[in-house]
C-alpha positions in Angstrom: 62.0 -17.1 -13.1 58.9 -15.0 -13.9 57.1 -15.9 -10.7 60.2 -14.9 -8.6 60.4 -11.7 -10.6 56.8 -10.8 -9.9 57.0 -11.7 -6.3 60.2 -9.7 -5.9 59.0 -6.6 -7.7 55.3 -6.3 -6.8 54.6 -9.4 -4.8 56.0 -7.8 -1.7 53.2 -5.2 -1.8 50.1 -7.3 -1.3 47.8 -4.4 -1.9 49.3 -3.4 -5.2 49.3 -7.0 -6.4 45.6 -7.3 -5.4 44.7 -4.1 -7.3 46.4 -5.3 -10.4 44.9 -8.8 -10.3 41.4 -7.6 -9.6 41.4 -4.9 -12.2 38.5 -5.6 -14.6 40.5 -4.5 -17.7 43.5 -6.4 -18.9 46.8 -4.9 -17.8 50.1 -5.7 -19.4 53.3 -4.0 -18.1 56.5 -4.2 -20.3 60.0 -3.0 -20.0 61.9 -0.7 -22.4 62.9 -3.6 -24.6 59.2 -4.6 -25.1 59.4 -7.7 -22.8 56.3 -8.5 -20.8 56.9 -8.2 -17.0 53.4 -8.2 -15.5 50.4 -10.0 -17.0 47.3 -9.7 -14.7 44.3 -12.2 -14.4 42.1 -10.2 -16.8 44.8 -10.4 -19.5 45.1 -14.1 -18.9 41.4 -14.5 -19.6 41.5 -12.2 -22.5 44.4 -13.7 -24.4 44.3 -17.3 -23.1 47.9 -17.4 -21.9 49.2 -18.3 -18.5 51.8 -15.8 -17.1 54.6 -18.3 -17.4 53.9 -18.5 -21.2 54.3 -14.8 -21.9 56.3 -13.1 -19.1 59.7 -12.4 -20.5 58.6 -12.6 -24.1 58.1 -9.6 -26.4 54.7 -8.1 -26.1 54.3 -8.5 -29.9 53.3 -12.1 -29.1 49.9 -10.7 -28.3 49.6 -9.1 -31.8 48.9 -10.5 -35.3 52.0 -10.9 -37.5 51.4 -7.7 -39.6 51.3 -5.5 -36.4 54.4 -6.9 -34.7 57.0 -5.2 -36.9 55.2 -1.9 -36.7 55.1 -2.1 -32.9 58.8 -2.5 -32.6 59.2 0.5 -34.9 56.9 2.6 -32.8 59.0 1.9 -29.7 62.3 2.6 -31.3 61.0 5.8 -32.8 59.7 7.0 -29.4 62.9 6.2 -27.5 65.0 7.9 -30.1 62.9 11.0 -30.8 60.5 11.3 -27.8 57.6 11.7 -30.4 54.7 9.8 -29.0 52.5 7.9 -31.4 51.0 5.5 -28.9 51.9 6.8 -25.4 49.1 8.6 -23.7 46.8 8.1 -26.7 43.8 5.7 -26.6 43.4 3.8 -29.8 41.8 0.8 -31.4 44.2 -2.1 -32.2 43.9 -5.8 -33.1 44.9 -8.5 -30.6 45.8 -12.2 -31.1 44.8 -14.9 -28.7 46.8 -18.0 -27.8 44.7 -20.0 -30.3 45.6 -17.6 -33.1 42.2 -15.9 -33.3 42.2 -12.1 -33.6 39.8 -9.6 -32.0 39.5 -5.8 -31.7 41.0 -4.1 -28.6 40.9 -0.6 -27.1 44.4 0.1 -25.9 45.6 2.9 -23.6 49.4 3.1 -22.9 51.1 5.1 -20.1 54.8 5.5 -19.3 56.5 4.8 -16.0 59.3 7.4 -15.7 62.7 6.5 -14.3 62.4 2.7 -14.3 63.9 0.2 -16.7 62.2 -3.0 -15.6 58.7 -1.5 -15.6 58.6 1.1 -18.4 55.1 1.0 -20.0 51.7 0.1 -18.7 49.1 -1.1 -21.3 45.4 -1.2 -20.3 43.3 -3.2 -22.8 39.6 -3.8 -23.3 37.9 -6.3 -25.6 35.8 -4.5 -28.2 34.2 -7.6 -29.7 30.8 -7.2 -28.1 30.9 -3.4 -28.6 31.7 -3.9 -32.3 28.8 -6.4 -32.6 26.4 -4.1 -30.9 27.5 -1.2 -33.1 27.3 -3.3 -36.3 23.8 -4.4 -35.2 22.8 -0.8 -34.7 24.2 0.2 -38.0 22.4 -2.7 -39.7 19.2 -1.9 -37.9 19.5 1.7 -38.9 20.2 0.7 -42.5 17.2 -1.6 -42.5 15.0 1.3 -41.1 16.3 3.7 -43.7 15.7 1.1 -46.5 12.2 0.6 -45.1 11.6 4.4 -45.0 12.9 4.7 -48.6 10.6 1.9 -49.7 7.7 3.6 -47.9 8.6 6.9 -49.5 8.9 5.3 -52.9 5.6 3.6 -52.4 3.9 6.8 -51.3 5.4 8.7 -54.2 4.2 6.1 -56.7 0.8 6.0 -55.0 0.7 9.8 -55.2 1.2 9.7 -58.9 -1.3 6.9 -59.4 -3.9 8.8 -57.3 -3.3 12.2 -58.8 -3.9 11.0 -62.4 -7.6 10.0 -62.0 -8.1 12.9 -59.6 -7.0 15.2 -62.4 -9.9 14.1 -64.5 -12.4 14.2 -61.6 -11.5 17.7 -60.4 -10.7 19.0 -63.9 -14.1 18.1 -65.4 -15.9 19.2 -62.3 -14.2 22.6 -62.3 -14.9 22.9 -66.1 -18.6 22.3 -65.4 -18.6 25.0 -62.7 -17.1 27.4 -65.2 -19.6 26.6 -67.9 -21.8 29.6 -67.0 -25.5 30.1 -66.3 -27.9 27.7 -67.9 -25.4 24.8 -68.3 -26.5 23.3 -65.0 -29.4 23.8 -62.7 -28.7 25.3 -59.3 -29.3 22.0 -57.6 -26.8 20.3 -59.9 -24.2 23.0 -59.2 -24.7 23.4 -55.5 -25.4 19.8 -54.6 -24.1 17.4 -57.1 -21.1 19.3 -58.4 -19.9 20.6 -55.0 -20.3 17.0 -53.7 -17.7 15.9 -56.3 -15.3 18.8 -55.9 -15.1 19.0 -52.1 -14.2 15.3 -51.4 -11.8 15.4 -54.4 -10.0 18.4 -53.0 -9.9 16.9 -49.6 -8.3 13.7 -51.0 -5.7 15.7 -52.9 -4.8 17.6 -49.7 -4.6 14.3 -47.8 -2.2 12.9 -50.4 0.0 16.1 -50.0 0.0 15.9 -46.2 1.0 12.3 -46.1 3.9 12.9 -48.5 5.0 15.9 -46.4 4.8 13.9 -43.2 6.9 11.1 -44.7 9.5 13.6 -45.9 9.7 15.1 -42.4 10.1 11.7 -40.8 13.2 10.8 -42.9 14.6 14.3 -42.8 14.2 15.1 -46.5 11.8 17.9 -46.3 13.4 21.1 -47.6 11.8 24.6 -47.6 12.8 27.7 -49.4 13.7 31.0 -47.7 12.2 33.8 -49.7 10.6 37.2 -49.0 6.9 36.8 -48.9 4.2 39.4 -48.6 2.0 38.1 -45.7 -1.2 39.8 -46.9 -0.8 38.2 -50.3 -0.2 34.8 -48.8 -3.3 35.1 -46.7 -5.4 36.3 -49.7 -4.2 33.3 -51.7 -5.0 30.9 -48.9 -8.5 32.5 -48.4 -9.3 31.9 -52.1 -8.7 28.2 -51.6 -10.6 28.0 -48.3 -13.6 30.2 -49.2 -15.7 27.4 -50.9 -15.5 25.3 -47.8 -16.5 28.2 -45.6 -19.6 28.8 -47.8 -20.5 25.1 -47.6 -20.2 25.1 -43.7 -22.0 28.4 -43.3 -18.9 30.2 -41.8 -17.9 33.8 -42.5 -14.2 34.7 -42.9 -13.1 38.2 -41.9 -9.7 39.2 -43.2 -8.4 42.0 -41.0 -5.1 41.9 -42.9 -6.5 44.0 -45.7 -7.5 46.7 -43.2 -3.9 47.2 -42.0 -1.8 49.9 -43.5 1.3 48.3 -45.0 1.6 44.6 -45.2 4.7 43.1 -43.6 7.1 40.8 -45.5 8.3 37.6 -43.9 11.0 35.1 -44.7 9.3 31.9 -45.7 8.6 29.3 -48.4 5.6 30.9 -50.2 4.0 27.6 -51.2 4.5 26.0 -47.8 3.3 29.1 -46.0 0.1 29.1 -48.0 -0.3 25.4 -47.3 0.0 26.1 -43.5 -2.5 29.0 -43.6 -4.9 26.8 -45.5 -4.6 24.1 -42.9 -5.4 26.5 -40.1 -8.3 28.0 -42.1 -9.9 24.7 -43.0 -9.6 23.5 -39.3 -11.2 26.7 -38.2 -14.0 26.1 -40.6 -14.5 22.4 -40.0 -14.6 22.7 -36.2 -16.9 25.7 -36.2 -20.7 25.9 -36.2 -23.2 27.5 -38.5 -23.4 30.5 -38.5 -19.8 30.8 -37.4 -16.9 33.1 -38.0 -13.2 33.0 -38.6 -11.0 36.0 -38.0 -7.5 36.4 -39.7 -5.2 39.1 -38.5 -1.5 39.8 -38.0 0.6 41.9 -35.7 4.3 42.7 -35.1 6.0 40.6 -32.5 9.4 41.0 -30.8 10.8 37.5 -30.2 14.1 36.0 -29.1 16.6 36.2 -31.9 14.9 39.0 -33.9 11.7 40.5 -35.1 8.7 38.3 -36.0 5.2 38.8 -37.4 2.4 36.9 -35.7 -0.4 35.7 -38.0 -3.5 34.6 -36.0 -6.4 32.5 -37.1 -9.3 32.7 -34.6 -12.6 30.8 -34.8 -15.8 30.7 -32.9 -16.0 26.9 -32.8 -16.2 24.1 -30.3 -12.8 24.7 -28.7 -10.2 22.1 -27.5 -10.5 20.3 -24.1 -7.6 21.2 -21.8 -6.8 17.5 -21.2 -6.4 16.9 -25.0 -4.1 19.9 -25.6 -1.0 17.8 -25.5 -2.2 15.8 -28.5 -2.8 18.9 -30.6 0.3 18.5 -32.9 0.6 14.8 -32.8 0.2 13.0 -36.2 -3.1 11.1 -36.7 -4.6 12.5 -33.5 -8.3 13.4 -33.8 -9.3 15.6 -30.9 -13.0 15.7 -31.8 -13.7 12.1 -32.7 -17.4 12.7 -31.9 -17.7 15.0 -34.8 -18.1 12.3 -37.4 -19.0 14.8 -40.2 -15.6 16.4 -40.0 -13.2 14.9 -42.6 -9.5 14.5 -42.0 -6.7 12.2 -40.9 -5.3 14.3 -38.1 -2.0 15.2 -39.7 -2.6 18.8 -40.9 -1.5 20.5 -37.7 1.6 18.1 -37.3 2.7 19.0 -40.8 2.0 22.7 -40.2 4.2 22.9 -37.1 7.1 21.0 -38.8 6.9 23.3 -41.9 6.7 26.5 -39.9 9.6 25.4 -37.7 11.7 24.5 -40.8 11.1 28.1 -41.9 12.5 29.5 -38.6 9.1 30.2 -37.0 6.8 28.6 -34.5 3.2 27.6 -34.0 1.2 28.0 -30.8 -2.4 27.7 -29.8 -4.9 28.7 -27.2 -8.5 27.6 -26.8 -11.6 27.6 -24.6 -14.2 24.9 -24.8 -17.4 26.2 -26.4 -15.9 29.5 -27.3 -13.3 28.7 -30.0 -9.6 28.6 -30.6 -6.7 30.8 -31.7 -3.7 29.5 -33.6 -0.7 31.7 -34.0 2.0 31.4 -36.7 5.1 33.4 -35.7 7.2 34.1 -38.7 10.6 35.8 -39.0 10.2 39.3 -40.4 12.1 40.0 -43.6 14.8 42.6 -43.8 13.5 46.2 -44.0 14.7 46.7 -47.6 13.4 43.3 -48.8 10.5 43.2 -51.3 8.2 40.4 -52.3 7.4 39.6 -55.9 4.0 40.7 -56.9 1.3 38.0 -56.6 -0.3 37.1 -59.9 -4.0 38.0 -60.2 -6.3 35.1 -60.7 -8.8 35.5 -63.5 -10.7 33.3 -66.0 -12.2 36.1 -68.1 -11.3 35.4 -71.7 -13.4 38.1 -73.2 -10.3 40.0 -74.5 -8.8 37.0 -76.2 -8.5 37.0 -80.0 -11.5 36.0 -82.0 -11.8 32.8 -84.0 -11.3 34.8 -87.2 -7.7 35.7 -86.3 -4.8 33.4 -86.7 -5.1 30.3 -84.6 -2.6 29.7 -81.8 -1.2 26.1 -81.8 -1.0 24.5 -78.4 0.9 21.2 -78.3 -0.1 18.8 -75.5 2.3 15.8 -74.9 0.3 13.4 -72.8 -0.3 9.6 -73.0 -3.4 9.4 -70.8 -6.6 9.6 -73.0 -8.8 11.0 -70.2 -6.3 13.9 -69.5 -6.2 14.5 -73.3 -10.0 14.7 -73.4 -10.0 17.1 -70.4 -7.5 19.4 -72.2 -9.5 19.3 -75.4 -12.6 20.5 -73.4 -10.6 23.2 -71.7 -9.0 24.6 -74.9 -12.4 24.9 -76.5 -13.0 27.8 -74.1 -10.0 29.7 -75.5 -10.8 31.5 -78.8 -8.3 30.8 -81.4 -6.5 27.9 -79.7 -5.6 25.0 -81.9 -4.8 21.9 -79.8 -2.4 19.2 -81.2 -1.8 16.0 -79.3 1.3 13.8 -79.1 1.1 10.6 -77.0 4.9 10.3 -76.7 7.8 12.7 -76.2 9.5 11.6 -79.3 6.4 12.4 -81.4 6.0 15.7 -79.6 9.6 16.7 -80.6 8.9 15.9 -84.2 5.7 18.0 -84.2 7.4 20.9 -82.5 10.1 21.0 -85.2 7.6 20.5 -88.1 5.1 23.3 -87.2 5.3 26.6 -85.3 3.7 26.1 -81.8 3.0 28.9 -79.4 3.2 26.8 -76.2 3.8 23.2 -75.2 2.1 21.5 -72.3 4.2 18.6 -71.2 3.5 15.6 -69.0 6.6 14.0 -67.2 5.7 10.3 -66.9 5.7 9.3 -70.5 6.4 6.0 -72.3 10.0 6.0 -73.6 11.6 9.5 -73.1 10.3 11.3 -70.0 9.2 14.9 -69.9 12.4 16.2 -68.2 14.6 14.8 -71.0 12.1 16.1 -73.6 12.4 19.6 -72.2 16.2 19.4 -72.4 15.9 18.3 -76.1 13.5 21.2 -76.8 15.9 23.7 -75.2 18.8 22.3 -77.2 17.2 22.9 -80.6 17.1 26.3 -82.3 13.5 26.1 -83.5 12.1 25.2 -80.0 14.6 26.8 -77.7 12.3 29.7 -76.9 8.9 28.0 -76.9 7.3 28.3 -73.4 6.8 24.8 -71.9 4.3 24.3 -69.2 4.9 21.2 -67.1 1.7 19.4 -66.1 2.3 16.2 -64.1 1.3 14.1 -61.2 5.0 14.1 -60.1 4.7 16.5 -57.3 7.6 15.7 -54.9 10.0 18.4 -53.7 12.7 16.8 -55.8 10.5 17.0 -59.0 9.6 20.6 -58.3 13.3 21.6 -57.8 14.4 19.7 -60.9 11.6 21.4 -62.9 12.8 24.8 -61.7 16.4 24.0 -62.6 15.4 22.9 -66.1 13.5 26.1 -66.9 9.8 25.3 -67.3 7.7 28.3 -67.9 5.4 27.0 -65.2 5.3 23.5 -63.5 1.7 22.7 -62.5 0.8 19.5 -60.6 -2.2 17.3 -61.1 -5.0 17.4 -60.2 -5.1 20.5 -62.3 -6.4 23.8 -60.9 -8.4 24.9 -64.0 -8.4 28.7 -63.3 -4.6 28.5 -62.7 -4.0 26.6 -65.9 -6.1 28.8 -68.0 -4.5 32.0 -66.6 -1.1 30.5 -67.3 -2.2 29.7 -70.9 -3.6 33.2 -71.3 -0.3 34.8 -70.1 1.6 32.7 -72.7 -0.8 33.3 -75.6 
């Protein structure tokens, strides 16, 4: 009966029959009652039925039991109301083969108007392989994300473990440098001490750059958008780069101070300073003695608004034209022959990513043997925007209270003995300071309630209660709610810094400690 039916209805048209039977996708044609009328060769292969086994039967035979009742309901609803839930809409469904196994299908249904025996055409495609491929991709991506997370966690832990000993190395070295005339010979200061500080600072910067690069790779790097005075940002960066310039015999000329009126830009102040320092240190390292570095800015009209261009120009070796394409690639060293130049080749890659995240761009131009120019184009802040005043850096304690006046109790909560020893050495330089030590947060809370302290210096990674929880406890108690708390920790990730800002530290300083910055902070509190 079914073969006669097919021959009578479509068999007379050999071309139409050939088209249906050679279609790659499965095709099932049903009447208005849901009975199968045409079942092409692809459908036979897909479901495992011969035409004589299904033609004339309800199409629900190709569905698992749970879907059969719903299908009949869809058809009745459409025929009564004309509201299409399946017709003309591609969707994913579940099919059932002759052996009872189920598999995912993509189904597209079209209606044949004005016919009763051929009413609906269903085109079906097996999604099994697509699903497997998608699941494999999802699993591969999940594995990659887990690997990235593991790498990030490892680097974060390594950062903490490296910063802790670096805190002692740099801290004591800076303390020796501040000891004044007569404490060390000129040879000890210029040769020995500088030979400790310079590699330690380089290692610290390398740790920061690697962490930033990792955050960029996994899309977790976040930057602030604040109004920043560009001249102040340059001055702050120059303070950090000047010791290296002296060591390399390079003079830095800051034209920004000669300009009338410093522009304000929209940027992350900490990240912007980091980028400027990266450009300055490169300009110094790839220079020659005596060499020069010129820093200047100028207004720039760019696409999408006004920008300010900050330029760092050097008189160094320059960049070969055939290596220019590698300039911003991570771990690319363009001057491998210069063995005396330290670095892992990631500073420029991080700089570009950071500046772009702030809405700006980085470009460069160079001439071999004559030097290079790097440009940071930063979005100009609104005309009425003002940047907060930059704190002055000073380590002059001459106006502090004398020993005869009431002592100022400083509570330091820290479990590392070397860091405690460093803090004891630093606080000796502050007249009237009385340092108390707590090796756990719990003990620190007891001391803070028992005596009146002027300021608390708090580590974060502590045995038992951590520093973040300790700060919340201090803020919740009447006696310690208003005591300034300075965070001093090797936990320096963006998440840690944001959490510290939310919790309300007076300042949050990261190890290795910058001695002048710490002492200025203590001076402001005391």
